[in-house]
N, C-alpha and C positions, 0 to 999 in steps of 0.2 A: 504493500500500500504506500509506504514512504517513497519508494522508487518511482511509482506512478505519479505521485504528487509532485515530486521534483521534476519529472519529465514534463508534466503539464505546465508547471510554473516556468520552466526554461523555454518552453515553446510559446508562451503567452507574453509577447513583447509589450502589450498594453499594461499588464500588471508591473512588469519590470520598469517601464517608463514612468508609471504613476509613483512607484516607490522611490525611484531616483529623483523625481520632481519633489516629492515630499521631503526627502533628505535635504535637498538643496534649499527648499523653503525654510526648514528648521534651522539649518546651519547659518543661513543668511540672517535670519531674525536674531539668533543668538549672538552672532558677531556684531550686529547693529546695537543690540541692548548692552553688550559688553563694553562697547565704545562710549555709549551714552550715559550709563549709570554707574556711579562709584560702587554701589553694593554688588555689582557683578565682577568686581576686580578679583575676588578670590575664586570665581568660577572659571574653570578651564575645560573647554570642550575638546576632548581628545580626538585626533584625526580618525575618522571612520567613514567608510563608504557603504556601510551596511545599515540595516534597519535599527541596530542597537547603537545608540548615541550616548557614550559615557560623558557625564558632566562632573568633573572632579571639583569638590568643594573643600576637601581636606579635613575639615572639622566634623567629627562624628555627630556631635550634638546638632550642628547646623544641617547635616544631611538628613537626620531623623526628623527635625522640625520642618524642613522644607517638604520632605516626602509626605508628612502628615497633612500639611497645609494643602498640598496638591490633591491628596486623597479627599480631603474635605471639600475641595472645589470640583471633584468629579474626575480627577485624573489619577490613574493607577501607575505610579512610577516607583520602581524598586530603589531601596536604599542599600547600597553595598558598602560594607565597612569591615575593618579587621575582625577576624583573621583572613577573610576572603581576599582582601586587598591589603597592601602594605600600610602600616601605621602612617597617618598623616595624608592618606590618599583616598579617604572615603568619598564616595561618588553616588550620583543618581544614575540609574540605568533607564534611559528613556528609549522606548521601543516604538518605532513608527511602523506603519503598514501602508500598503497601496490603497486600502479602503478609507484611510483618513482623508478628510477634506482640508483644503488650505485654511478655511476658517477654524477648523478644529485645532490645527497646528498653531495658528495665531493665538487662539484662546489659551492653549497650553503655555505658550511663551509668555503671554500676559500674566497668567496665574503664577508662573515661575518667577516673573519679575516681582510680583507682590509678595510672594513667599520669601524670596531672597532678601527683599527689603526688610520684611518683618523679622526674619531670622537674624539678619545682620544687626538690627537694632537690639534684639533680645539676647544675642550671644556676644555682644561687644565685651571684649576682655577675656573670653574663653580661649585658652591656648588650643591650637590646631593639632596638638599631638594626641 
């Protein structure tokens, strides 16, 4: 079944193009917010051309707070922290799909912006270790 699924996906250029477009929308928005807002300075989007977009925040408390705020806003984003990743490199695991709309991705980044601002304000002074 998995082999058949992979074959269908690889043959369906529409899905591949939609996913690639969604990745581009997301990464472009994150880059713009990162330049515009100081509370994005600790956020580092790791290079990825896949559906999984890792956003490193470093601080475990901030990652947990942001993930919870996103969940409260209706976005399920994984919080990855040690020992799964190295200490000081806690991150959000944002997973995009071909079925997401541009407006859904924009809403996610807007919610992420609000969550990062709130988390930055509430975790000021917490060490990122």
